[in-house]
ZADRENKE-9616 format. One record per residue: x, y, z of N, C-alpha, C in turn. Coordinates in nm, 4 decimals, always signed. Example, Ala and Ser with C-alpha at 12.3 -4.5 7.8 and 13.67 -1.06 7.14 Angstrom:
<recs>
{rec {+1.3190; -0.5690; +0.7800}; {+1.2300; -0.4500; +0.7800}; {+1.3200; -0.3300; +0.7800}}
{rec {+1.2850; -0.2250; +0.7080}; {+1.3670; -0.1060; +0.7140}; {+1.2900; +0.0030; +0.7870}}
</recs>
This chain:
<recs>
{rec {+0.4044; -2.2694; -1.5561}; {+0.3622; -2.3600; -1.4498}; {+0.2113; -2.3478; -1.4332}}
{rec {+0.1499; -2.4582; -1.3974}; {+0.0056; -2.4600; -1.3776}; {-0.0343; -2.3694; -1.2615}}
{rec {-0.1477; -2.3056; -1.2780}; {-0.1942; -2.2160; -1.1723}; {-0.2286; -2.2924; -1.0444}}
{rec {-0.2678; -2.4205; -1.0581}; {-0.2980; -2.5007; -0.9380}; {-0.1727; -2.5210; -0.8535}}
{rec {-0.0599; -2.5446; -0.9193}; {+0.0660; -2.5636; -0.8462}; {+0.1077; -2.4332; -0.7774}}
{rec {+0.0924; -2.3213; -0.8471}; {+0.1282; -2.1924; -0.7889}; {+0.0398; -2.1630; -0.6683}}
{rec {-0.0892; -2.1903; -0.6807}; {-0.1812; -2.1693; -0.5681}; {-0.1441; -2.2577; -0.4498}}
{rec {-0.1066; -2.3846; -0.4764}; {-0.0646; -2.4745; -0.3697}; {+0.0594; -2.4194; -0.2996}}
{rec {+0.1555; -2.3723; -0.3777}; {+0.2780; -2.3183; -0.3200}; {+0.2480; -2.1928; -0.2378}}
{rec {+0.1555; -2.1083; -0.2858}; {+0.1176; -1.9886; -0.2104}; {+0.0523; -2.0263; -0.0773}}
{rec {-0.0285; -2.1311; -0.0785}; {-0.0926; -2.1756; +0.0454}; {+0.0098; -2.2305; +0.1439}}
{rec {+0.1066; -2.3056; +0.0920}; {+0.2127; -2.3585; +0.1778}; {+0.2952; -2.2428; +0.2340}}
{rec {+0.3205; -2.1410; +0.1520}; {+0.3938; -2.0236; +0.1985}; {+0.3170; -1.9519; +0.3098}}
{rec {+0.1868; -1.9377; +0.2924}; {+0.1054; -1.8719; +0.3949}; {+0.1121; -1.9500; +0.5259}}
{rec {+0.1100; -2.0810; +0.5171}; {+0.1195; -2.1641; +0.6366}; {+0.2584; -2.1517; +0.6993}}
{rec {+0.3605; -2.1441; +0.6152}; {+0.4973; -2.1278; +0.6670}; {+0.5148; -1.9917; +0.7338}}
{rec {+0.4444; -1.8907; +0.6838}; {+0.4539; -1.7557; +0.7421}; {+0.3721; -1.7411; +0.8692}}
{rec {+0.2526; -1.8051; +0.8722}; {+0.1602; -1.7793; +0.9832}; {+0.1305; -1.9010; +1.0704}}
{rec {+0.1882; -2.0132; +1.0357}; {+0.1614; -2.1342; +1.1132}; {+0.2166; -2.1269; +1.2550}}
{rec {+0.1888; -2.2323; +1.3316}; {+0.2318; -2.2361; +1.4712}; {+0.3178; -2.3605; +1.4937}}
{rec {+0.4296; -2.3404; +1.5633}; {+0.5140; -2.4521; +1.6066}; {+0.5645; -2.5396; +1.4938}}
{rec {+0.5473; -2.6727; +1.5107}; {+0.5961; -2.7715; +1.4143}; {+0.5287; -2.7585; +1.2790}}
{rec {+0.4031; -2.7170; +1.2803}; {+0.3280; -2.6973; +1.1556}; {+0.3987; -2.5929; +1.0676}}
{rec {+0.4440; -2.4869; +1.1309}; {+0.5124; -2.3788; +1.0603}; {+0.6460; -2.4278; +1.0033}}
{rec {+0.7197; -2.5022; +1.0849}; {+0.8500; -2.5537; +1.0410}; {+0.8353; -2.6527; +0.9268}}
{rec {+0.7381; -2.7435; +0.9366}; {+0.7150; -2.8422; +0.8300}; {+0.6750; -2.7731; +0.6998}}
{rec {+0.5891; -2.6701; +0.7105}; {+0.5460; -2.5962; +0.5915}; {+0.6637; -2.5244; +0.5277}}
{rec {+0.7550; -2.4695; +0.6092}; {+0.8718; -2.4001; +0.5555}; {+0.9626; -2.4971; +0.4795}}
{rec {+0.9805; -2.6185; +0.5333}; {+1.0631; -2.7192; +0.4651}; {+0.9988; -2.7626; +0.3334}}
{rec {+0.8667; -2.7839; +0.3362}; {+0.7947; -2.8236; +0.2156}; {+0.8005; -2.7112; +0.1107}}
{rec {+0.7866; -2.5886; +0.1556}; {+0.7920; -2.4747; +0.0642}; {+0.9279; -2.4691; -0.0057}}
{rec {+1.0335; -2.4841; +0.0722}; {+1.1680; -2.4804; +0.0141}; {+1.1859; -2.5917; -0.0888}}
{rec {+1.1373; -2.7111; -0.0573}; {+1.1479; -2.8263; -0.1476}; {+1.0710; -2.8011; -0.2779}}
{rec {+0.9490; -2.7487; -0.2663}; {+0.8670; -2.7226; -0.3849}; {+0.9267; -2.6121; -0.4715}}
{rec {+0.9817; -2.5100; -0.4070}; {+1.0408; -2.3995; -0.4821}; {+1.1624; -2.4469; -0.5610}}
{rec {+1.2445; -2.5354; -0.5008}; {+1.3603; -2.5898; -0.5726}; {+1.3148; -2.6802; -0.6870}}
{rec {+1.2144; -2.7627; -0.6598}; {+1.1649; -2.8582; -0.7595}; {+1.1135; -2.7874; -0.8848}}
{rec {+1.0406; -2.6780; -0.8657}; {+0.9793; -2.6089; -0.9795}; {+1.0560; -2.4841; -1.0235}}
{rec {+1.1711; -2.4565; -0.9603}; {+1.2523; -2.3414; -0.9981}; {+1.1817; -2.2078; -0.9750}}
{rec {+1.1164; -2.1964; -0.8612}; {+1.0397; -2.0757; -0.8293}; {+1.1190; -1.9887; -0.7323}}
{rec {+1.1186; -1.8607; -0.7587}; {+1.1819; -1.7634; -0.6699}; {+1.0764; -1.7098; -0.5728}}
{rec {+1.1247; -1.6530; -0.4624}; {+1.0349; -1.5931; -0.3619}; {+0.9464; -1.4860; -0.4247}}
{rec {+1.0039; -1.4069; -0.5152}; {+0.9286; -1.2979; -0.5781}; {+0.8132; -1.3485; -0.6631}}
{rec {+0.8261; -1.4719; -0.7169}; {+0.7204; -1.5287; -0.8011}; {+0.5928; -1.5590; -0.7237}}
{rec {+0.6063; -1.5907; -0.5965}; {+0.4877; -1.6278; -0.5184}; {+0.4499; -1.5262; -0.4117}}
{rec {+0.5340; -1.4282; -0.3935}; {+0.5073; -1.3296; -0.2892}; {+0.4040; -1.2290; -0.3374}}
{rec {+0.3052; -1.2065; -0.2549}; {+0.2063; -1.1045; -0.2845}; {+0.2458; -0.9740; -0.2172}}
{rec {+0.3630; -0.9730; -0.1540}; {+0.4098; -0.8543; -0.0847}; {+0.5097; -0.7750; -0.1686}}
{rec {+0.5086; -0.7961; -0.2995}; {+0.6001; -0.7241; -0.3869}; {+0.5480; -0.5817; -0.4031}}
{rec {+0.6348; -0.4875; -0.3741}; {+0.5955; -0.3475; -0.3879}; {+0.6196; -0.3004; -0.5301}}
{rec {+0.5245; -0.2247; -0.5800}; {+0.5328; -0.1636; -0.7115}; {+0.4945; -0.0177; -0.6960}}
{rec {+0.5228; +0.0599; -0.7982}; {+0.4807; +0.1993; -0.7972}; {+0.3332; +0.2038; -0.8384}}
{rec {+0.2501; +0.2535; -0.7488}; {+0.1071; +0.2713; -0.7765}; {+0.0832; +0.4209; -0.7933}}
{rec {+0.0004; +0.4581; -0.8907}; {-0.0249; +0.6003; -0.9117}; {-0.1682; +0.6348; -0.8732}}
{rec {-0.1832; +0.7537; -0.8145}; {-0.3129; +0.8038; -0.7694}; {-0.3268; +0.9460; -0.8209}}
{rec {-0.4307; +0.9717; -0.8957}; {-0.4547; +1.1062; -0.9466}; {-0.5392; +1.1843; -0.8480}}
{rec {-0.5087; +1.3119; -0.8372}; {-0.5861; +1.3984; -0.7499}; {-0.5937; +1.5360; -0.8141}}
{rec {-0.6869; +1.6162; -0.7658}; {-0.7037; +1.7512; -0.8181}; {-0.7165; +1.8481; -0.7017}}
{rec {-0.6275; +1.9413; -0.6951}; {-0.6368; +2.0462; -0.5948}; {-0.5687; +2.0121; -0.4639}}
{rec {-0.5549; +2.1171; -0.3838}; {-0.4847; +2.1058; -0.2556}; {-0.5562; +2.0133; -0.1584}}
{rec {-0.6892; +2.0229; -0.1510}; {-0.7601; +1.9388; -0.0553}; {-0.7411; +1.7914; -0.0864}}
{rec {-0.7598; +1.7514; -0.2126}; {-0.7447; +1.6098; -0.2478}; {-0.6018; +1.5629; -0.2226}}
{rec {-0.5042; +1.6502; -0.2455}; {-0.3648; +1.6156; -0.2161}; {-0.3477; +1.5874; -0.0675}}
{rec {-0.4018; +1.6755; +0.0168}; {-0.3919; +1.6573; +0.1623}; {-0.4655; +1.5313; +0.2073}}
{rec {-0.5828; +1.5049; +0.1494}; {-0.6595; +1.3858; +0.1849}; {-0.5827; +1.2591; +0.1465}}
{rec {-0.5257; +1.2579; +0.0286}; {-0.4482; +1.1419; -0.0162}; {-0.3267; +1.1196; +0.0729}}
{rec {-0.2595; +1.2265; +0.1115}; {-0.1467; +1.2140; +0.2034}; {-0.1909; +1.1572; +0.3380}}
{rec {-0.3050; +1.2045; +0.3884}; {-0.3556; +1.1564; +0.5169}; {-0.3830; +1.0063; +0.5114}}
{rec {-0.4442; +0.9605; +0.4035}; {-0.4724; +0.8174; +0.3880}; {-0.3415; +0.7396; +0.3763}}
{rec {-0.2462; +0.7949; +0.3021}; {-0.1153; +0.7314; +0.2889}; {-0.0493; +0.7153; +0.4250}}
{rec {-0.0497; +0.8223; +0.5065}; {+0.0129; +0.8159; +0.6388}; {-0.0619; +0.7218; +0.7325}}
{rec {-0.1901; +0.7046; +0.7113}; {-0.2662; +0.6077; +0.7908}; {-0.2131; +0.4665; +0.7640}}
{rec {-0.1839; +0.4374; +0.6379}; {-0.1357; +0.3040; +0.6013}; {+0.0132; +0.2852; +0.6276}}
{rec {+0.0888; +0.3938; +0.6193}; {+0.2338; +0.3869; +0.6379}; {+0.2758; +0.4921; +0.7407}}
{rec {+0.2617; +0.4626; +0.8699}; {+0.2874; +0.5637; +0.9727}; {+0.4358; +0.5952; +0.9969}}
{rec {+0.5288; +0.5135; +0.9479}; {+0.6714; +0.5366; +0.9702}; {+0.7215; +0.6477; +0.8782}}
{rec {+0.7373; +0.7669; +0.9309}; {+0.7691; +0.8850; +0.8507}; {+0.9049; +0.8719; +0.7819}}
{rec {+1.0041; +0.8153; +0.8488}; {+1.1358; +0.8035; +0.7855}; {+1.1316; +0.7080; +0.6665}}
{rec {+1.0505; +0.6043; +0.6734}; {+1.0355; +0.5091; +0.5640}; {+0.9541; +0.5711; +0.4497}}
{rec {+0.8673; +0.6654; +0.4798}; {+0.7773; +0.7222; +0.3795}; {+0.8492; +0.8009; +0.2720}}
{rec {+0.9625; +0.8587; +0.3034}; {+1.0365; +0.9353; +0.2025}; {+1.0745; +0.8475; +0.0846}}
{rec {+1.0993; +0.7217; +0.1120}; {+1.1337; +0.6274; +0.0060}; {+1.0101; +0.5893; -0.0756}}
{rec {+0.8951; +0.5901; -0.0137}; {+0.7734; +0.5395; -0.0757}; {+0.7002; +0.6360; -0.1675}}
{rec {+0.7143; +0.7649; -0.1459}; {+0.6217; +0.8576; -0.2092}; {+0.6903; +0.9588; -0.3011}}
{rec {+0.6244; +0.9888; -0.4131}; {+0.6664; +1.0926; -0.5071}; {+0.5398; +1.1605; -0.5589}}
{rec {+0.5514; +1.2871; -0.5905}; {+0.4382; +1.3608; -0.6455}; {+0.4780; +1.4186; -0.7803}}
{rec {+0.3931; +1.3988; -0.8796}; {+0.4152; +1.4572; -1.0121}; {+0.3080; +1.5625; -1.0347}}
{rec {+0.3500; +1.6827; -1.0679}; {+0.2553; +1.7907; -1.0931}; {+0.2511; +1.8181; -1.2426}}
{rec {+0.1322; +1.8335; -1.2966}; {+0.1180; +1.8569; -1.4400}; {+0.0750; +1.9989; -1.4731}}
{rec {+0.0834; +2.0890; -1.3801}; {+0.0480; +2.2261; -1.4090}; {-0.0772; +2.2697; -1.3370}}
{rec {-0.0940; +2.4004; -1.3290}; {-0.2049; +2.4583; -1.2550}; {-0.3382; +2.4208; -1.3213}}
{rec {-0.4313; +2.3779; -1.2386}; {-0.5650; +2.3461; -1.2872}; {-0.5789; +2.2064; -1.3436}}
{rec {-0.4705; +2.1319; -1.3535}; {-0.4818; +1.9968; -1.4073}; {-0.4610; +1.8958; -1.2962}}
{rec {-0.4869; +1.7729; -1.3292}; {-0.4721; +1.6681; -1.2295}; {-0.3235; +1.6417; -1.2063}}
{rec {-0.2932; +1.6102; -1.0846}; {-0.1573; +1.5748; -1.0471}; {-0.1574; +1.4275; -1.0092}}
{rec {-0.0412; +1.3680; -1.0041}; {-0.0298; +1.2263; -0.9723}; {+0.0601; +1.2073; -0.8519}}
{rec {+0.0140; +1.1233; -0.7647}; {+0.0846; +1.0876; -0.6428}; {+0.1333; +0.9449; -0.6641}}
{rec {+0.2629; +0.9206; -0.6577}; {+0.3189; +0.7876; -0.6778}; {+0.3583; +0.7289; -0.5424}}
{rec {+0.3119; +0.6073; -0.5171}; {+0.3410; +0.5414; -0.3904}; {+0.3966; +0.4021; -0.4187}}
{rec {+0.5038; +0.3681; -0.3511}; {+0.5584; +0.2336; -0.3591}; {+0.4860; +0.1477; -0.2560}}
{rec {+0.4017; +0.0555; -0.3047}; {+0.3248; -0.0308; -0.2153}; {+0.2813; -0.1562; -0.2909}}
{rec {+0.2238; -0.2509; -0.2197}; {+0.1741; -0.3717; -0.2845}; {+0.0447; -0.3394; -0.3583}}
{rec {+0.0040; -0.4279; -0.4467}; {-0.1214; -0.4074; -0.5194}; {-0.2391; -0.3997; -0.4231}}
{rec {-0.2384; -0.4858; -0.3234}; {-0.3484; -0.4866; -0.2259}; {-0.3543; -0.3543; -0.1505}}
{rec {-0.2390; -0.3025; -0.1093}; {-0.2366; -0.1736; -0.0400}; {-0.2826; -0.0617; -0.1323}}
{rec {-0.2419; -0.0682; -0.2576}; {-0.2829; +0.0326; -0.3549}; {-0.4330; +0.0340; -0.3759}}
{rec {-0.4925; -0.0844; -0.3837}; {-0.6378; -0.0942; -0.4002}; {-0.7086; -0.0374; -0.2782}}
{rec {-0.6588; -0.0719; -0.1609}; {-0.7199; -0.0228; -0.0372}; {-0.7107; +0.1299; -0.0283}}
{rec {-0.5960; +0.1866; -0.0635}; {-0.5794; +0.3318; -0.0612}; {-0.6736; +0.3975; -0.1617}}
{rec {-0.6832; +0.3405; -0.2817}; {-0.7712; +0.3974; -0.3850}; {-0.9177; +0.3954; -0.3410}}
{rec {-0.9608; +0.2857; -0.2795}; {-1.0996; +0.2749; -0.2337}; {-1.1268; +0.3780; -0.1246}}
{rec {-1.0363; +0.3897; -0.0285}; {-1.0550; +0.4874; +0.0793}; {-1.0540; +0.6301; +0.0248}}
{rec {-0.9643; +0.6579; -0.0685}; {-0.9561; +0.7926; -0.1249}; {-1.0860; +0.8302; -0.1962}}
{rec {-1.1380; +0.7401; -0.2782}; {-1.2640; +0.7668; -0.3482}; {-1.3783; +0.7877; -0.2495}}
{rec {-1.3852; +0.7024; -0.1486}; {-1.4925; +0.7122; -0.0495}; {-1.4869; +0.8453; +0.0254}}
{rec {-1.3697; +0.8789; +0.0808}; {-1.3585; +1.0001; +0.1614}; {-1.3685; +1.1270; +0.0769}}
{rec {-1.3240; +1.1217; -0.0477}; {-1.3381; +1.2383; -0.1357}; {-1.4864; +1.2682; -0.1604}}
{rec {-1.5663; +1.1652; -0.1888}; {-1.7098; +1.1851; -0.2101}; {-1.7798; +1.2260; -0.0807}}
{rec {-1.7410; +1.1666; +0.0308}; {-1.7990; +1.2035; +0.1600}; {-1.7687; +1.3498; +0.1917}}
{rec {-1.6461; +1.3932; +0.1630}; {-1.6087; +1.5327; +0.1869}; {-1.6986; +1.6264; +0.1057}}
{rec {-1.7230; +1.5950; -0.0209}; {-1.8088; +1.6786; -0.1043}; {-1.9488; +1.6898; -0.0443}}
{rec {-2.0021; +1.5792; +0.0034}; {-2.1335; +1.5819; +0.0669}; {-2.1324; +1.6682; +0.1925}}
{rec {-2.0294; +1.6515; +0.2748}; {-2.0213; +1.7264; +0.4002}; {-2.0026; +1.8755; +0.3756}}
{rec {-1.9234; +1.9120; +0.2755}; {-1.9029; +2.0537; +0.2443}; {-2.0349; +2.1157; +0.1987}}
{rec {-2.1115; +2.0443; +0.1185}; {-2.2414; +2.0940; +0.0747}; {-2.3349; +2.1132; +0.1946}}
{rec {-2.3340; +2.0178; +0.2857}; {-2.4177; +2.0273; +0.4051}; {-2.3726; +2.1450; +0.4916}}
{rec {-2.2418; +2.1617; +0.5076}; {-2.1883; +2.2740; +0.5843}; {-2.2303; +2.4063; +0.5208}}
{rec {-2.2265; +2.4136; +0.3884}; {-2.2661; +2.5351; +0.3180}; {-2.4113; +2.5704; +0.3505}}
{rec {-2.4988; +2.4704; +0.3480}; {-2.6394; +2.4953; +0.3810}; {-2.6534; +2.5457; +0.5245}}
{rec {-2.5790; +2.4881; +0.6170}; {-2.5843; +2.5316; +0.7568}; {-2.5303; +2.6738; +0.7703}}
{rec {-2.4246; +2.7057; +0.6990}; {-2.3654; +2.8389; +0.7034}; {-2.4647; +2.9441; +0.6540}}
{rec {-2.5314; +2.9158; +0.5407}; {-2.6306; +3.0076; +0.4839}; {-2.7453; +3.0276; +0.5829}}
{rec {-2.7929; +2.9187; +0.6422}; {-2.9037; +2.9283; +0.7373}; {-2.8618; +3.0036; +0.8636}}
{rec {-2.7427; +2.9755; +0.9157}; {-2.6948; +3.0390; +1.0383}; {-2.6870; +3.1905; +1.0230}}
{rec {-2.6347; +3.2360; +0.9103}; {-2.6114; +3.3782; +0.8897}; {-2.7236; +3.4462; +0.8103}}
{rec {-2.8309; +3.3703; +0.7851}; {-2.9507; +3.4249; +0.7209}; {-2.9148; +3.4973; +0.5914}}
{rec {-2.8450; +3.4279; +0.5034}; {-2.8030; +3.4859; +0.3753}; {-2.9011; +3.4389; +0.2678}}
{rec {-3.0235; +3.4869; +0.2789}; {-3.1292; +3.4528; +0.1849}; {-3.1785; +3.5797; +0.1177}}
{rec {-3.2353; +3.5696; -0.0014}; {-3.2970; +3.6870; -0.0633}; {-3.4123; +3.7371; +0.0237}}
{rec {-3.4326; +3.8694; +0.0288}; {-3.5359; +3.9274; +0.1135}; {-3.6756; +3.8903; +0.0662}}
{rec {-3.6999; +3.8919; -0.0635}; {-3.8349; +3.8689; -0.1144}; {-3.8694; +3.7213; -0.1239}}
{rec {-3.7802; +3.6435; -0.1749}; {-3.8093; +3.5012; -0.1963}; {-3.7230; +3.4188; -0.1015}}
{rec {-3.7793; +3.3858; +0.0107}; {-3.7069; +3.3087; +0.1113}; {-3.6845; +3.1668; +0.0595}}
{rec {-3.5590; +3.1266; +0.0499}; {-3.5254; +2.9929; +0.0011}; {-3.4998; +2.9004; +0.1182}}
{rec {-3.5799; +2.7993; +0.1266}; {-3.5570; +2.6990; +0.2295}; {-3.4546; +2.5997; +0.1792}}
{rec {-3.3717; +2.5504; +0.2669}; {-3.2839; +2.4407; +0.2244}; {-3.3709; +2.3232; +0.1811}}
{rec {-3.3152; +2.2362; +0.1014}; {-3.3922; +2.1206; +0.0563}; {-3.4480; +2.0477; +0.1786}}
{rec {-3.5555; +1.9773; +0.1571}; {-3.6192; +1.9053; +0.2675}; {-3.5170; +1.8135; +0.3351}}
{rec {-3.5086; +1.8247; +0.4639}; {-3.4125; +1.7460; +0.5399}; {-3.4840; +1.6418; +0.6230}}
{rec {-3.4188; +1.5300; +0.6424}; {-3.4722; +1.4294; +0.7332}; {-3.4605; +1.4834; +0.8751}}
{rec {-3.5259; +1.4201; +0.9678}; {-3.5194; +1.4633; +1.1073}; {-3.3747; +1.4582; +1.1575}}
{rec {-3.3045; +1.3525; +1.1197}; {-3.1646; +1.3374; +1.1615}; {-3.0776; +1.4500; +1.1043}}
{rec {-3.0930; +1.4793; +0.9734}; {-3.0137; +1.5850; +0.9109}; {-3.0520; +1.7225; +0.9646}}
{rec {-3.1793; +1.7401; +0.9957}; {-3.2235; +1.8664; +1.0546}; {-3.1554; +1.8888; +1.1900}}
{rec {-3.1467; +1.7844; +1.2694}; {-3.0782; +1.7931; +1.3992}; {-2.9294; +1.8210; +1.3795}}
{rec {-2.8679; +1.7509; +1.2840}; {-2.7253; +1.7749; +1.2535}; {-2.7016; +1.9197; +1.2146}}
{rec {-2.7913; +1.9738; +1.1308}; {-2.7743; +2.1107; +1.0854}; {-2.7879; +2.2078; +1.2027}}
{rec {-2.8825; +2.1829; +1.2917}; {-2.8982; +2.2697; +1.4089}; {-2.7719; +2.2669; +1.4949}}
{rec {-2.7170; +2.1494; +1.5165}; {-2.5941; +2.1374; +1.5959}; {-2.4772; +2.2064; +1.5264}}
{rec {-2.4697; +2.1917; +1.3958}; {-2.3619; +2.2549; +1.3209}; {-2.3756; +2.4072; +1.3278}}
{rec {-2.4970; +2.4568; +1.3158}; {-2.5207; +2.6011; +1.3217}; {-2.4830; +2.6565; +1.4588}}
{rec {-2.5102; +2.5808; +1.5650}; {-2.4724; +2.6251; +1.6991}; {-2.3208; +2.6354; +1.7133}}
{rec {-2.2496; +2.5508; +1.6430}; {-2.1037; +2.5508; +1.6513}; {-2.0372; +2.6585; +1.5681}}
{rec {-2.1118; +2.7202; +1.4775}; {-2.0548; +2.8242; +1.3927}; {-2.0430; +2.9564; +1.4685}}
{rec {-1.9550; +3.0389; +1.4224}; {-1.9319; +3.1700; +1.4824}; {-2.0577; +3.2563; +1.4743}}
{rec {-2.0764; +3.3420; +1.5753}; {-2.1901; +3.4329; +1.5783}; {-2.1542; +3.5703; +1.5228}}
{rec {-2.0476; +3.5822; +1.4476}; {-2.0077; +3.7111; +1.3926}; {-2.1158; +3.7636; +1.2993}}
{rec {-2.1281; +3.8954; +1.2972}; {-2.2286; +3.9586; +1.2136}; {-2.1674; +4.0744; +1.1369}}
{rec {-2.2283; +4.1081; +1.0262}; {-2.1819; +4.2192; +0.9450}; {-2.2281; +4.3524; +1.0023}}
{rec {-2.3361; +4.3483; +1.0763}; {-2.3908; +4.4711; +1.1349}; {-2.2881; +4.5349; +1.2288}}
{rec {-2.2794; +4.6692; +1.2258}; {-2.1821; +4.7353; +1.3145}; {-2.2149; +4.7089; +1.4614}}
{rec {-2.1126; +4.6947; +1.5366}; {-2.1309; +4.6716; +1.6794}; {-2.1351; +4.8056; +1.7526}}
{rec {-2.2169; +4.8109; +1.8551}; {-2.2219; +4.9325; +1.9368}; {-2.1037; +4.9264; +2.0313}}
{rec {-2.0223; +5.0281; +2.0229}; {-1.9002; +5.0299; +2.1030}; {-1.9218; +5.1093; +2.2308}}
{rec {-1.8421; +5.0796; +2.3239}; {-1.8431; +5.1504; +2.4508}; {-1.7932; +5.2929; +2.4280}}
{rec {-1.8632; +5.3902; +2.4825}; {-1.8261; +5.5311; +2.4646}; {-1.6873; +5.5576; +2.5187}}
{rec {-1.6497; +5.4914; +2.6236}; {-1.5163; +5.5122; +2.6818}; {-1.4059; +5.4751; +2.5842}}
{rec {-1.4295; +5.3753; +2.4993}; {-1.3259; +5.3368; +2.4045}; {-1.3044; +5.4459; +2.3013}}
{rec {-1.4128; +5.5170; +2.2652}; {-1.3984; +5.6271; +2.1717}; {-1.3221; +5.7440; +2.2347}}
{rec {-1.3541; +5.7739; +2.3599}; {-1.2881; +5.8884; +2.4255}; {-1.1401; +5.8607; +2.4504}}
{rec {-1.1047; +5.7348; +2.4738}; {-0.9635; +5.7030; +2.4973}; {-0.8835; +5.7113; +2.3685}}
{rec {-0.9508; +5.6983; +2.2540}; {-0.8818; +5.7081; +2.1251}; {-0.8789; +5.8514; +2.0732}}
{rec {-0.9357; +5.9445; +2.1481}; {-0.9355; +6.0833; +2.1066}; {-1.0434; +6.1167; +2.0069}}
{rec {-1.1479; +6.0382; +2.0023}; {-1.2551; +6.0633; +1.9056}; {-1.3704; +6.1333; +1.9745}}
</recs>
């Protein structure tokens, strides 16, 4: 069948699905007539056909991130058991996450996964720099400054450092009473 006819039928279907009042009813009747005339099934024109889409990931974090994105798109937990499968290929190799979804949903999930995975890498690197600066883990002789930061990133790093724990490796001075109560 010509692609123009298929596109016309898809447009009529969209109007039948989303139209209002009489417009919706007329579009539904026209759609039924066109589908019979050209011998088209609902599956032929539906863009809501679910297929198995595969997503590769590496490591526990990427697995958790992919699951989080999946649950964002499919919040019904009881329905999700039907949608998702995980294939593991062994330690240290990429694993595959299989999701039953439409092509459009699969593309959207893949785009979000790539974006957030790269953003996470950037944020972890930034956190590492803040952690090193907070705990002063620099060589004694050659003080290494973090790479030049913009004013905005410098402020972010200061805020992040304030939020980090103040634990230190240096021994803490203990109360003498605590030693005497322990028999020391």
